[in-house]
All heavy atoms as a GROMACS GRO file, in nm:
protein
  617
    1TYR      N    1   2.816   4.447  -4.380
    1TYR     CA    2   2.678   4.423  -4.420
    1TYR      C    3   2.619   4.552  -4.473
    1TYR      O    4   2.626   4.657  -4.409
    1TYR     CB    5   2.598   4.370  -4.301
    1TYR     CG    6   2.453   4.346  -4.332
    1TYR    CD1    7   2.414   4.234  -4.402
    1TYR    CD2    8   2.356   4.435  -4.291
    1TYR    CE1    9   2.282   4.210  -4.431
    1TYR    CE2   10   2.223   4.413  -4.318
    1TYR     CZ   11   2.186   4.300  -4.388
    1TYR     OH   12   2.055   4.276  -4.417
    2THR      N   13   2.558   4.547  -4.590
    2THR     CA   14   2.495   4.663  -4.651
    2THR      C   15   2.344   4.644  -4.652
    2THR      O   16   2.295   4.539  -4.695
    2THR     CB   17   2.545   4.682  -4.796
    2THR    OG1   18   2.688   4.696  -4.792
    2THR    CG2   19   2.484   4.806  -4.857
    3LEU      N   20   2.272   4.745  -4.605
    3LEU     CA   21   2.126   4.738  -4.604
    3LEU      C   22   2.071   4.779  -4.740
    3LEU      O   23   2.125   4.868  -4.806
    3LEU     CB   24   2.069   4.835  -4.500
    3LEU     CG   25   2.093   4.803  -4.355
    3LEU    CD1   26   2.038   4.914  -4.268
    3LEU    CD2   27   2.028   4.672  -4.317
    4SER      N   28   1.964   4.714  -4.778
    4SER     CA   29   1.894   4.757  -4.899
    4SER      C   30   1.814   4.882  -4.866
    4SER      O   31   1.791   4.914  -4.749
    4SER     CB   32   1.798   4.646  -4.946
    4SER     OG   33   1.692   4.633  -4.853
    5LEU      N   34   1.772   4.955  -4.966
    5LEU     CA   35   1.692   5.075  -4.944
    5LEU      C   36   1.564   5.038  -4.870
    5LEU      O   37   1.519   5.110  -4.782
    5LEU     CB   38   1.658   5.141  -5.079
    5LEU     CG   39   1.576   5.269  -5.071
    5LEU    CD1   40   1.646   5.374  -4.985
    5LEU    CD2   41   1.548   5.323  -5.209
    6HIS      N   42   1.508   4.923  -4.904
    6HIS     CA   43   1.386   4.875  -4.838
    6HIS      C   44   1.406   4.860  -4.687
    6HIS      O   45   1.318   4.892  -4.608
    6HIS     CB   46   1.344   4.741  -4.899
    6HIS     CG   47   1.223   4.682  -4.835
    6HIS    ND1   48   1.232   4.590  -4.733
    6HIS    CD2   49   1.091   4.703  -4.856
    6HIS    CE1   50   1.110   4.557  -4.694
    6HIS    NE2   51   1.023   4.623  -4.768
    7ASP      N   52   1.524   4.812  -4.646
    7ASP     CA   53   1.555   4.793  -4.505
    7ASP      C   54   1.601   4.922  -4.438
    7ASP      O   55   1.574   4.943  -4.320
    7ASP     CB   56   1.662   4.686  -4.487
    7ASP     CG   57   1.614   4.548  -4.526
    7ASP    OD1   58   1.492   4.521  -4.514
    7ASP    OD2   59   1.696   4.466  -4.569
    8ALA      N   60   1.671   5.006  -4.510
    8ALA     CA   61   1.728   5.126  -4.452
    8ALA      C   62   1.626   5.237  -4.431
    8ALA      O   63   1.638   5.315  -4.336
    8ALA     CB   64   1.842   5.178  -4.540
    9LEU      N   65   1.525   5.245  -4.514
    9LEU     CA   66   1.429   5.355  -4.507
    9LEU      C   67   1.356   5.361  -4.373
    9LEU      O   68   1.348   5.470  -4.313
    9LEU     CB   69   1.330   5.347  -4.624
    9LEU     CG   70   1.240   5.467  -4.642
    9LEU    CD1   71   1.320   5.596  -4.659
    9LEU    CD2   72   1.148   5.446  -4.760
   10PRO      N   73   1.305   5.251  -4.319
   10PRO     CA   74   1.239   5.259  -4.188
   10PRO      C   75   1.334   5.303  -4.076
   10PRO      O   76   1.294   5.375  -3.984
   10PRO     CB   77   1.189   5.117  -4.162
   10PRO     CG   78   1.188   5.051  -4.294
   10PRO     CD   79   1.293   5.118  -4.377
   11ILE      N   80   1.459   5.261  -4.085
   11ILE     CA   81   1.557   5.301  -3.985
   11ILE      C   82   1.582   5.451  -3.993
   11ILE      O   83   1.582   5.521  -3.892
   11ILE     CB   84   1.689   5.222  -4.002
   11ILE    CG1   85   1.664   5.073  -3.979
   11ILE    CG2   86   1.798   5.276  -3.909
   11ILE    CD1   87   1.778   4.983  -4.019
   12TRP      N   88   1.599   5.502  -4.115
   12TRP     CA   89   1.622   5.644  -4.135
   12TRP      C   90   1.503   5.726  -4.086
   12TRP      O   91   1.519   5.828  -4.019
   12TRP     CB   92   1.650   5.672  -4.282
   12TRP     CG   93   1.685   5.813  -4.309
   12TRP    CD1   94   1.615   5.901  -4.386
   12TRP    CD2   95   1.797   5.887  -4.261
   12TRP    NE1   96   1.677   6.023  -4.389
   12TRP    CE2   97   1.789   6.017  -4.312
   12TRP    CE3   98   1.904   5.855  -4.178
   12TRP    CZ2   99   1.882   6.115  -4.283
   12TRP    CZ3  100   1.998   5.953  -4.149
   12TRP    CH2  101   1.986   6.081  -4.202
   13LYS      N  102   1.383   5.680  -4.115
   13LYS     CA  103   1.262   5.750  -4.067
   13LYS      C  104   1.257   5.752  -3.915
   13LYS      O  105   1.220   5.852  -3.855
   13LYS     CB  106   1.136   5.686  -4.124
   13LYS     CG  107   1.112   5.717  -4.269
   13LYS     CD  108   0.983   5.652  -4.317
   13LYS     CE  109   0.955   5.684  -4.462
   13LYS     NZ  110   0.829   5.623  -4.507
   14ALA      N  111   1.294   5.640  -3.853
   14ALA     CA  112   1.294   5.633  -3.707
   14ALA      C  113   1.397   5.728  -3.647
   14ALA      O  114   1.371   5.794  -3.547
   14ALA     CB  115   1.320   5.489  -3.662
   15VAL      N  116   1.513   5.737  -3.709
   15VAL     CA  117   1.616   5.831  -3.662
   15VAL      C  118   1.566   5.974  -3.673
   15VAL      O  119   1.580   6.053  -3.580
   15VAL     CB  120   1.748   5.814  -3.742
   15VAL    CG1  121   1.846   5.927  -3.711
   15VAL    CG2  122   1.812   5.679  -3.711
   16LEU      N  123   1.505   6.007  -3.785
   16LEU     CA  124   1.455   6.143  -3.804
   16LEU      C  125   1.340   6.177  -3.710
   16LEU      O  126   1.315   6.294  -3.682
   16LEU     CB  127   1.412   6.165  -3.949
   16LEU     CG  128   1.526   6.162  -4.052
   16LEU    CD1  129   1.471   6.181  -4.192
   16LEU    CD2  130   1.631   6.267  -4.021
   17ALA      N  131   1.274   6.076  -3.658
   17ALA     CA  132   1.163   6.098  -3.564
   17ALA      C  133   1.212   6.129  -3.422
   17ALA      O  134   1.133   6.175  -3.339
   17ALA     CB  135   1.071   5.976  -3.562
   18LEU      N  136   1.341   6.106  -3.396
   18LEU     CA  137   1.395   6.140  -3.264
   18LEU      C  138   1.388   6.290  -3.243
   18LEU      O  139   1.405   6.368  -3.337
   18LEU     CB  140   1.541   6.093  -3.252
   18LEU     CG  141   1.567   5.944  -3.249
   18LEU    CD1  142   1.718   5.918  -3.254
   18LEU    CD2  143   1.507   5.880  -3.126
   19ARG      N  144   1.367   6.330  -3.120
   19ARG     CA  145   1.365   6.473  -3.087
   19ARG      C  146   1.508   6.523  -3.072
   19ARG      O  147   1.600   6.447  -3.047
   19ARG     CB  148   1.290   6.495  -2.956
   19ARG     CG  149   1.144   6.463  -2.968
   19ARG     CD  150   1.077   6.489  -2.837
   19ARG     NE  151   0.937   6.517  -2.866
   19ARG     CZ  152   0.855   6.574  -2.782
   19ARG    NH1  153   0.898   6.612  -2.664
   19ARG    NH2  154   0.730   6.595  -2.815
   20GLU      N  155   1.522   6.653  -3.087
   20GLU     CA  156   1.651   6.717  -3.060
   20GLU      C  157   1.667   6.726  -2.909
   20GLU      O  158   1.568   6.742  -2.839
   20GLU     CB  159   1.655   6.857  -3.122
   20GLU     CG  160   1.658   6.857  -3.272
   20GLU     CD  161   1.784   6.795  -3.331
   20GLU    OE1  162   1.887   6.782  -3.261
   20GLU    OE2  163   1.780   6.758  -3.448
   21PRO      N  164   1.783   6.715  -2.852
   21PRO     CA  165   1.913   6.697  -2.917
   21PRO      C  166   1.949   6.551  -2.943
   21PRO      O  167   2.056   6.524  -2.997
   21PRO     CB  168   2.009   6.758  -2.816
   21PRO     CG  169   1.948   6.728  -2.684
   21PRO     CD  170   1.798   6.737  -2.708
   22GLU      N  171   1.860   6.458  -2.908
   22GLU     CA  172   1.890   6.316  -2.928
   22GLU      C  173   1.922   6.284  -3.074
   22GLU      O  174   2.015   6.209  -3.103
   22GLU     CB  175   1.775   6.228  -2.879
   22GLU     CG  176   1.764   6.219  -2.729
   22GLU     CD  177   1.692   6.336  -2.664
   22GLU    OE1  178   1.638   6.423  -2.737
   22GLU    OE2  179   1.690   6.341  -2.540
   23ARG      N  180   1.845   6.343  -3.166
   23ARG     CA  181   1.869   6.315  -3.308
   23ARG      C  182   2.008   6.362  -3.350
   23ARG      O  183   2.081   6.289  -3.416
   23ARG     CB  184   1.763   6.383  -3.393
   23ARG     CG  185   1.784   6.361  -3.542
   23ARG     CD  186   1.681   6.429  -3.627
   23ARG     NE  187   1.607   6.527  -3.550
   23ARG     CZ  188   1.501   6.591  -3.591
   23ARG    NH1  189   1.453   6.570  -3.709
   23ARG    NH2  190   1.440   6.679  -3.516
   24GLU      N  191   2.045   6.483  -3.310
   24GLU     CA  192   2.176   6.535  -3.348
   24GLU      C  193   2.288   6.450  -3.290
   24GLU      O  194   2.385   6.417  -3.359
   24GLU     CB  195   2.193   6.680  -3.301
   24GLU     CG  196   2.328   6.737  -3.341
   24GLU     CD  197   2.347   6.882  -3.305
   24GLU    OE1  198   2.249   6.948  -3.264
   24GLU    OE2  199   2.460   6.930  -3.318
   25ILE      N  200   2.274   6.411  -3.164
   25ILE     CA  201   2.375   6.327  -3.100
   25ILE      C  202   2.384   6.193  -3.172
   25ILE      O  203   2.493   6.144  -3.202
   25ILE     CB  204   2.342   6.309  -2.951
   25ILE    CG1  205   2.362   6.442  -2.877
   25ILE    CG2  206   2.426   6.197  -2.889
   25ILE    CD1  207   2.309   6.444  -2.735
   26PHE      N  208   2.270   6.133  -3.201
   26PHE     CA  209   2.266   6.004  -3.269
   26PHE      C  210   2.334   6.012  -3.406
   26PHE      O  211   2.416   5.927  -3.441
   26PHE     CB  212   2.121   5.959  -3.284
   26PHE     CG  213   2.106   5.812  -3.306
   26PHE    CD1  214   2.100   5.725  -3.199
   26PHE    CD2  215   2.097   5.761  -3.434
   26PHE    CE1  216   2.086   5.588  -3.219
   26PHE    CE2  217   2.083   5.625  -3.455
   26PHE     CZ  218   2.077   5.538  -3.348
   27LEU      N  219   2.301   6.115  -3.482
   27LEU     CA  220   2.361   6.132  -3.615
   27LEU      C  221   2.511   6.156  -3.606
   27LEU      O  222   2.589   6.100  -3.683
   27LEU     CB  223   2.293   6.246  -3.690
   27LEU     CG  224   2.150   6.218  -3.735
   27LEU    CD1  225   2.087   6.344  -3.792
   27LEU    CD2  226   2.146   6.105  -3.837
   28ARG      N  227   2.553   6.241  -3.516
   28ARG     CA  228   2.697   6.268  -3.500
   28ARG      C  229   2.774   6.142  -3.465
   28ARG      O  230   2.883   6.117  -3.517
   28ARG     CB  231   2.720   6.372  -3.391
   28ARG     CG  232   2.689   6.513  -3.430
   28ARG     CD  233   2.702   6.605  -3.310
   28ARG     NE  234   2.694   6.744  -3.348
   28ARG     CZ  235   2.788   6.833  -3.320
   28ARG    NH1  236   2.894   6.799  -3.253
   28ARG    NH2  237   2.772   6.958  -3.359
   29TYR      N  238   2.716   6.061  -3.376
   29TYR     CA  239   2.785   5.941  -3.328
   29TYR      C  240   2.785   5.830  -3.432
   29TYR      O  241   2.889   5.772  -3.462
   29TYR     CB  242   2.720   5.893  -3.198
   29TYR     CG  243   2.795   5.781  -3.131
   29TYR    CD1  244   2.910   5.807  -3.057
   29TYR    CD2  245   2.751   5.650  -3.141
   29TYR    CE1  246   2.979   5.704  -2.996
   29TYR    CE2  247   2.819   5.547  -3.079
   29TYR     CZ  248   2.933   5.574  -3.007
   29TYR     OH  249   3.002   5.472  -2.946
   30TYR      N  250   2.669   5.799  -3.488
   30TYR     CA  251   2.657   5.683  -3.577
   30TYR      C  252   2.681   5.712  -3.725
   30TYR      O  253   2.723   5.623  -3.799
   30TYR     CB  254   2.521   5.616  -3.559
   30TYR     CG  255   2.512   5.540  -3.430
   30TYR    CD1  256   2.439   5.589  -3.324
   30TYR    CD2  257   2.580   5.420  -3.413
   30TYR    CE1  258   2.432   5.521  -3.204
   30TYR    CE2  259   2.574   5.350  -3.294
   30TYR     CZ  260   2.500   5.401  -3.190
   30TYR     OH  261   2.495   5.334  -3.072
   31TYR      N  262   2.653   5.832  -3.770
   31TYR     CA  263   2.669   5.862  -3.912
   31TYR      C  264   2.797   5.939  -3.942
   31TYR      O  265   2.856   5.923  -4.047
   31TYR     CB  266   2.548   5.938  -3.966
   31TYR     CG  267   2.427   5.849  -3.977
   31TYR    CD1  268   2.336   5.838  -3.872
   31TYR    CD2  269   2.405   5.772  -4.091
   31TYR    CE1  270   2.227   5.754  -3.880
   31TYR    CE2  271   2.296   5.688  -4.100
   31TYR     CZ  272   2.208   5.680  -3.994
   31TYR     OH  273   2.100   5.595  -4.002
   32PHE      N  274   2.839   6.023  -3.847
   32PHE     CA  275   2.961   6.102  -3.868
   32PHE      C  276   3.077   6.050  -3.784
   32PHE      O  277   3.186   6.107  -3.788
   32PHE     CB  278   2.934   6.249  -3.840
   32PHE     CG  279   2.830   6.308  -3.931
   32PHE    CD1  280   2.707   6.347  -3.881
   32PHE    CD2  281   2.853   6.323  -4.067
   32PHE    CE1  282   2.610   6.400  -3.965
   32PHE    CE2  283   2.757   6.374  -4.151
   32PHE     CZ  284   2.636   6.413  -4.100
   33TYR      N  285   3.054   5.944  -3.707
   33TYR     CA  286   3.157   5.875  -3.629
   33TYR      C  287   3.233   5.968  -3.535
   33TYR      O  288   3.352   5.952  -3.514
   33TYR     CB  289   3.256   5.802  -3.722
   33TYR     CG  290   3.188   5.702  -3.812
   33TYR    CD1  291   3.171   5.730  -3.947
   33TYR    CD2  292   3.139   5.583  -3.762
   33TYR    CE1  293   3.107   5.639  -4.030
   33TYR    CE2  294   3.076   5.491  -3.845
   33TYR     CZ  295   3.060   5.520  -3.979
   33TYR     OH  296   2.997   5.431  -4.060
   34GLN      N  297   3.164   6.064  -3.478
   34GLN     CA  298   3.228   6.153  -3.381
   34GLN      C  299   3.230   6.084  -3.244
   34GLN      O  300   3.131   6.023  -3.203
   34GLN     CB  301   3.153   6.286  -3.369
   34GLN     CG  302   3.164   6.373  -3.490
   34GLN     CD  303   3.095   6.508  -3.470
   34GLN    OE1  304   3.020   6.528  -3.376
   34GLN    NE2  305   3.120   6.599  -3.562
   35PRO      N  306   3.341   6.097  -3.173
   35PRO     CA  307   3.346   6.038  -3.039
   35PRO      C  308   3.258   6.114  -2.940
   35PRO      O  309   3.228   6.233  -2.961
   35PRO     CB  310   3.494   6.049  -3.000
   35PRO     CG  311   3.552   6.152  -3.089
   35PRO     CD  312   3.467   6.156  -3.213
   36VAL      N  313   3.217   6.046  -2.835
   36VAL     CA  314   3.131   6.106  -2.733
   36VAL      C  315   3.194   6.235  -2.680
   36VAL      O  316   3.125   6.335  -2.661
   36VAL     CB  317   3.105   6.005  -2.619
   36VAL    CG1  318   3.042   6.072  -2.499
   36VAL    CG2  319   3.017   5.892  -2.670
   37SER      N  320   3.325   6.233  -2.657
   37SER     CA  321   3.391   6.352  -2.601
   37SER      C  322   3.378   6.474  -2.691
   37SER      O  323   3.356   6.586  -2.644
   37SER     CB  324   3.539   6.322  -2.574
   37SER     OG  325   3.606   6.285  -2.693
   38THR      N  326   3.389   6.454  -2.822
   38THR     CA  327   3.375   6.565  -2.917
   38THR      C  328   3.232   6.616  -2.920
   38THR      O  329   3.209   6.737  -2.918
   38THR     CB  330   3.417   6.520  -3.059
   38THR    OG1  331   3.553   6.477  -3.055
   38THR    CG2  332   3.402   6.632  -3.160
   39ILE      N  333   3.137   6.525  -2.924
   39ILE     CA  334   2.996   6.564  -2.924
   39ILE      C  335   2.964   6.645  -2.798
   39ILE      O  336   2.902   6.752  -2.805
   39ILE     CB  337   2.904   6.440  -2.933
   39ILE    CG1  338   2.926   6.366  -3.065
   39ILE    CG2  339   2.758   6.481  -2.917
   39ILE    CD1  340   2.863   6.228  -3.071
   40ALA      N  341   3.010   6.594  -2.684
   40ALA     CA  342   2.984   6.663  -2.557
   40ALA      C  343   3.044   6.803  -2.556
   40ALA      O  344   2.976   6.900  -2.521
   40ALA     CB  345   3.040   6.580  -2.442
   41GLU      N  346   3.166   6.813  -2.598
   41GLU     CA  347   3.235   6.943  -2.598
   41GLU      C  348   3.166   7.043  -2.690
   41GLU      O  349   3.140   7.157  -2.652
   41GLU     CB  350   3.381   6.924  -2.640
   41GLU     CG  351   3.462   7.052  -2.636
   41GLU     CD  352   3.606   7.030  -2.677
   41GLU    OE1  353   3.661   6.921  -2.652
   41GLU    OE2  354   3.664   7.123  -2.735
   42GLU      N  355   3.134   7.000  -2.811
   42GLU     CA  356   3.075   7.090  -2.910
   42GLU      C  357   2.931   7.128  -2.877
   42GLU      O  358   2.884   7.233  -2.919
   42GLU     CB  359   3.084   7.029  -3.049
   42GLU     CG  360   3.227   7.023  -3.100
   42GLU     CD  361   3.240   6.963  -3.239
   42GLU    OE1  362   3.137   6.925  -3.299
   42GLU    OE2  363   3.354   6.953  -3.287
   43MET      N  364   2.862   7.042  -2.802
   43MET     CA  365   2.722   7.070  -2.768
   43MET      C  366   2.706   7.126  -2.626
   43MET      O  367   2.595   7.154  -2.583
   43MET     CB  368   2.637   6.944  -2.786
   43MET     CG  369   2.628   6.900  -2.931
   43MET     SD  370   2.517   6.759  -2.954
   43MET     CE  371   2.358   6.838  -2.928
   44GLY      N  372   2.819   7.140  -2.554
   44GLY     CA  373   2.815   7.194  -2.420
   44GLY      C  374   2.749   7.100  -2.320
   44GLY      O  375   2.681   7.145  -2.228
   45LEU      N  376   2.771   6.970  -2.339
   45LEU     CA  377   2.712   6.869  -2.251
   45LEU      C  378   2.823   6.789  -2.183
   45LEU      O  379   2.937   6.789  -2.228
   45LEU     CB  380   2.624   6.772  -2.332
   45LEU     CG  381   2.508   6.832  -2.410
   45LEU    CD1  382   2.449   6.728  -2.505
   45LEU    CD2  383   2.402   6.883  -2.314
   46GLU      N  384   2.787   6.720  -2.078
   46GLU     CA  385   2.879   6.625  -2.015
   46GLU      C  386   2.879   6.496  -2.097
   46GLU      O  387   2.777   6.460  -2.157
   46GLU     CB  388   2.833   6.594  -1.872
   46GLU     CG  389   2.837   6.714  -1.778
   46GLU     CD  390   2.978   6.760  -1.749
   46GLU    OE1  391   3.070   6.676  -1.747
   46GLU    OE2  392   2.996   6.882  -1.731
   47SER      N  393   2.992   6.427  -2.099
   47SER     CA  394   3.001   6.300  -2.173
   47SER      C  395   2.896   6.200  -2.124
   47SER      O  396   2.837   6.127  -2.204
   47SER     CB  397   3.141   6.240  -2.159
   47SER     OG  398   3.235   6.317  -2.229
   48ALA      N  399   2.874   6.197  -1.993
   48ALA     CA  400   2.774   6.104  -1.938
   48ALA      C  401   2.635   6.134  -1.992
   48ALA      O  402   2.556   6.043  -2.018
   48ALA     CB  403   2.774   6.112  -1.785
   49ASN      N  404   2.606   6.262  -2.012
   49ASN     CA  405   2.476   6.301  -2.065
   49ASN      C  406   2.461   6.256  -2.211
   49ASN      O  407   2.355   6.209  -2.252
   49ASN     CB  408   2.459   6.452  -2.053
   49ASN     CG  409   2.319   6.497  -2.079
   49ASN    OD1  410   2.292   6.554  -2.184
   49ASN    ND2  411   2.230   6.473  -1.985
   50VAL      N  412   2.568   6.267  -2.288
   50VAL     CA  413   2.566   6.222  -2.427
   50VAL      C  414   2.543   6.070  -2.432
   50VAL      O  415   2.462   6.021  -2.510
   50VAL     CB  416   2.696   6.260  -2.501
   50VAL    CG1  417   2.706   6.194  -2.637
   50VAL    CG2  418   2.708   6.411  -2.513
   51LYS      N  419   2.612   5.996  -2.346
   51LYS     CA  420   2.596   5.851  -2.341
   51LYS      C  421   2.453   5.812  -2.304
   51LYS      O  422   2.396   5.719  -2.361
   51LYS     CB  423   2.694   5.789  -2.242
   51LYS     CG  424   2.838   5.797  -2.290
   51LYS     CD  425   2.932   5.742  -2.184
   51LYS     CE  426   3.076   5.758  -2.225
   51LYS     NZ  427   3.168   5.708  -2.121
   52THR      N  428   2.395   5.885  -2.210
   52THR     CA  429   2.257   5.859  -2.170
   52THR      C  430   2.162   5.883  -2.286
   52THR      O  431   2.071   5.805  -2.311
   52THR     CB  432   2.218   5.947  -2.050
   52THR    OG1  433   2.303   5.914  -1.940
   52THR    CG2  434   2.073   5.928  -2.010
   53LYS      N  435   2.183   5.992  -2.358
   53LYS     CA  436   2.097   6.024  -2.472
   53LYS      C  437   2.112   5.921  -2.584
   53LYS      O  438   2.016   5.888  -2.652
   53LYS     CB  439   2.122   6.166  -2.520
   53LYS     CG  440   2.073   6.270  -2.419
   53LYS     CD  441   2.088   6.410  -2.470
   53LYS     CE  442   2.046   6.512  -2.367
   53LYS     NZ  443   1.908   6.501  -2.322
   54LEU      N  444   2.233   5.868  -2.604
   54LEU     CA  445   2.253   5.761  -2.703
   54LEU      C  446   2.178   5.635  -2.660
   54LEU      O  447   2.113   5.571  -2.742
   54LEU     CB  448   2.402   5.731  -2.720
   54LEU     CG  449   2.481   5.830  -2.803
   54LEU    CD1  450   2.630   5.803  -2.789
   54LEU    CD2  451   2.439   5.826  -2.948
   55PHE      N  452   2.187   5.601  -2.533
   55PHE     CA  453   2.116   5.484  -2.480
   55PHE      C  454   1.966   5.498  -2.502
   55PHE      O  455   1.900   5.407  -2.552
   55PHE     CB  456   2.148   5.466  -2.332
   55PHE     CG  457   2.068   5.358  -2.266
   55PHE    CD1  458   2.104   5.225  -2.280
   55PHE    CD2  459   1.956   5.389  -2.191
   55PHE    CE1  460   2.029   5.124  -2.220
   55PHE    CE2  461   1.880   5.289  -2.130
   55PHE     CZ  462   1.917   5.156  -2.146
   56ARG      N  463   1.913   5.614  -2.465
   56ARG     CA  464   1.769   5.637  -2.480
   56ARG      C  465   1.728   5.641  -2.627
   56ARG      O  466   1.620   5.595  -2.664
   56ARG     CB  467   1.730   5.766  -2.411
   56ARG     CG  468   1.739   5.755  -2.261
   56ARG     CD  469   1.700   5.883  -2.191
   56ARG     NE  470   1.714   5.869  -2.048
   56ARG     CZ  471   1.725   5.970  -1.965
   56ARG    NH1  472   1.722   6.094  -2.010
   56ARG    NH2  473   1.739   5.950  -1.836
   57GLY      N  474   1.814   5.695  -2.712
   57GLY     CA  475   1.786   5.698  -2.855
   57GLY      C  476   1.779   5.559  -2.915
   57GLY      O  477   1.690   5.528  -2.994
   58ARG      N  478   1.873   5.473  -2.876
   58ARG     CA  479   1.871   5.334  -2.924
   58ARG      C  480   1.744   5.263  -2.877
   58ARG      O  481   1.682   5.189  -2.954
   58ARG     CB  482   1.995   5.260  -2.876
   58ARG     CG  483   2.122   5.296  -2.949
   58ARG     CD  484   2.237   5.204  -2.912
   58ARG     NE  485   2.274   5.214  -2.772
   58ARG     CZ  486   2.368   5.296  -2.725
   58ARG    NH1  487   2.434   5.376  -2.808
   58ARG    NH2  488   2.397   5.296  -2.596
   59LYS      N  489   1.708   5.288  -2.753
   59LYS     CA  490   1.588   5.226  -2.698
   59LYS      C  491   1.464   5.272  -2.776
   59LYS      O  492   1.377   5.192  -2.811
   59LYS     CB  493   1.575   5.262  -2.550
   59LYS     CG  494   1.460   5.197  -2.480
   59LYS     CD  495   1.459   5.233  -2.332
   59LYS     CE  496   1.338   5.175  -2.263
   59LYS     NZ  497   1.330   5.213  -2.123
   60LYS      N  498   1.455   5.401  -2.804
   60LYS     CA  499   1.342   5.456  -2.878
   60LYS      C  500   1.337   5.400  -3.021
   60LYS      O  501   1.230   5.363  -3.070
   60LYS     CB  502   1.352   5.610  -2.881
   60LYS     CG  503   1.243   5.676  -2.958
   60LYS     CD  504   1.108   5.660  -2.891
   60LYS     CE  505   1.002   5.739  -2.965
   60LYS     NZ  506   0.869   5.710  -2.915
   61LEU      N  507   1.452   5.392  -3.086
   61LEU     CA  508   1.456   5.335  -3.222
   61LEU      C  509   1.408   5.190  -3.222
   61LEU      O  510   1.331   5.150  -3.309
   61LEU     CB  511   1.597   5.342  -3.279
   61LEU     CG  512   1.645   5.478  -3.324
   61LEU    CD1  513   1.788   5.469  -3.375
   61LEU    CD2  514   1.555   5.538  -3.429
   62LYS      N  515   1.453   5.115  -3.124
   62LYS     CA  516   1.411   4.975  -3.114
   62LYS      C  517   1.260   4.966  -3.099
   62LYS      O  518   1.195   4.886  -3.167
   62LYS     CB  519   1.480   4.908  -2.996
   62LYS     CG  520   1.445   4.762  -2.982
   62LYS     CD  521   1.519   4.698  -2.866
   62LYS     CE  522   1.476   4.553  -2.852
   62LYS     NZ  523   1.538   4.488  -2.737
   63GLU      N  524   1.203   5.049  -3.012
   63GLU     CA  525   1.058   5.049  -2.991
   63GLU      C  526   0.983   5.084  -3.119
   63GLU      O  527   0.886   5.017  -3.155
   63GLU     CB  528   1.021   5.149  -2.882
   63GLU     CG  529   1.064   5.109  -2.744
   63GLU     CD  530   1.048   5.220  -2.640
   63GLU    OE1  531   0.997   5.330  -2.675
   63GLU    OE2  532   1.088   5.198  -2.525
   64VAL      N  533   1.029   5.187  -3.189
   64VAL     CA  534   0.962   5.231  -3.312
   64VAL      C  535   0.970   5.122  -3.419
   64VAL      O  536   0.871   5.092  -3.485
   64VAL     CB  537   1.025   5.363  -3.364
   64VAL    CG1  538   0.978   5.395  -3.505
   64VAL    CG2  539   0.993   5.478  -3.269
   65LEU      N  540   1.087   5.061  -3.434
   65LEU     CA  541   1.104   4.958  -3.537
   65LEU      C  542   1.024   4.832  -3.503
   65LEU      O  543   0.961   4.773  -3.591
   65LEU     CB  544   1.252   4.926  -3.556
   65LEU     CG  545   1.333   5.038  -3.619
   65LEU    CD1  546   1.482   5.008  -3.612
   65LEU    CD2  547   1.288   5.065  -3.762
   66GLU      N  548   1.024   4.792  -3.378
   66GLU     CA  549   0.946   4.675  -3.339
   66GLU      C  550   0.796   4.701  -3.356
   66GLU      O  551   0.722   4.613  -3.400
   66GLU     CB  552   0.976   4.634  -3.196
   66GLU     CG  553   1.113   4.569  -3.182
   66GLU     CD  554   1.148   4.531  -3.039
   66GLU    OE1  555   1.090   4.586  -2.944
   66GLU    OE2  556   1.238   4.446  -3.025
   67LYS      N  557   0.754   4.820  -3.324
   67LYS     CA  558   0.613   4.858  -3.342
   67LYS      C  559   0.574   4.853  -3.489
   67LYS      O  560   0.461   4.821  -3.524
   67LYS     CB  561   0.589   4.998  -3.284
   67LYS     CG  562   0.445   5.035  -3.269
   67LYS     CD  563   0.434   5.169  -3.199
   67LYS     CE  564   0.290   5.197  -3.164
   67LYS     NZ  565   0.277   5.324  -3.089
   68GLY      N  566   0.670   4.883  -3.576
   68GLY     CA  567   0.646   4.879  -3.719
   68GLY      C  568   0.660   4.740  -3.779
   68GLY      O  569   0.651   4.722  -3.901
   69GLY      N  570   0.683   4.640  -3.694
   69GLY     CA  571   0.689   4.502  -3.742
   69GLY      C  572   0.829   4.453  -3.777
   69GLY      O  573   0.845   4.347  -3.835
   70TYR      N  574   0.930   4.527  -3.738
   70TYR     CA  575   1.068   4.486  -3.766
   70TYR      C  576   1.125   4.417  -3.645
   70TYR      O  577   1.104   4.457  -3.532
   70TYR     CB  578   1.156   4.607  -3.802
   70TYR     CG  579   1.115   4.669  -3.932
   70TYR    CD1  580   1.020   4.770  -3.938
   70TYR    CD2  581   1.170   4.622  -4.051
   70TYR    CE1  582   0.980   4.824  -4.059
   70TYR    CE2  583   1.130   4.676  -4.172
   70TYR     CZ  584   1.036   4.777  -4.176
   70TYR     OH  585   0.998   4.830  -4.294
   71PHE      N  586   1.200   4.308  -3.669
   71PHE     CA  587   1.266   4.237  -3.562
   71PHE      C  588   1.399   4.306  -3.534
   71PHE      O  589   1.477   4.330  -3.626
   71PHE     CB  590   1.291   4.091  -3.604
   71PHE     CG  591   1.374   4.015  -3.504
   71PHE    CD1  592   1.318   3.976  -3.382
   71PHE    CD2  593   1.506   3.987  -3.529
   71PHE    CE1  594   1.394   3.906  -3.289
   71PHE    CE2  595   1.582   3.918  -3.438
   71PHE     CZ  596   1.526   3.878  -3.318
   72VAL      N  597   1.422   4.338  -3.410
   72VAL     CA  598   1.546   4.406  -3.371
   72VAL      C  599   1.619   4.319  -3.272
   72VAL      O  600   1.567   4.285  -3.166
   72VAL     CB  601   1.516   4.544  -3.308
   72VAL    CG1  602   1.646   4.614  -3.270
   72VAL    CG2  603   1.433   4.629  -3.403
   73GLU      N  604   1.743   4.279  -3.306
   73GLU     CA  605   1.823   4.198  -3.216
   73GLU      C  606   1.878   4.286  -3.105
   73GLU      O  607   1.912   4.400  -3.127
   73GLU     CB  608   1.940   4.132  -3.291
   73GLU     CG  609   1.894   4.025  -3.387
   73GLU     CD  610   2.012   3.954  -3.451
   73GLU    OE1  611   2.120   3.948  -3.388
   73GLU    OE2  612   1.996   3.906  -3.564
   74ALA      N  613   1.889   4.229  -2.988
   74ALA     CA  614   1.943   4.303  -2.873
   74ALA      C  615   2.092   4.316  -2.882
   74ALA      O  616   2.160   4.244  -2.942
   74ALA     CB  617   1.903   4.235  -2.743
   0.00000   0.00000   0.00000
């Protein structure tokens, strides 16, 4: 499935609105396809901490997109 620019722009803005280090972790995982273990090692974090930050990042993105009027499937 390919998103149109109209659909992708709000998602990109929401990602950029994440605070560091959540934004960096989110980008590494979803855009650069780095595994959790690599992200954790390179950022000096535990894998569990990276997973927690990904969970919280997804939750924050969902909140931002729903607040903006976008339907987000669970």
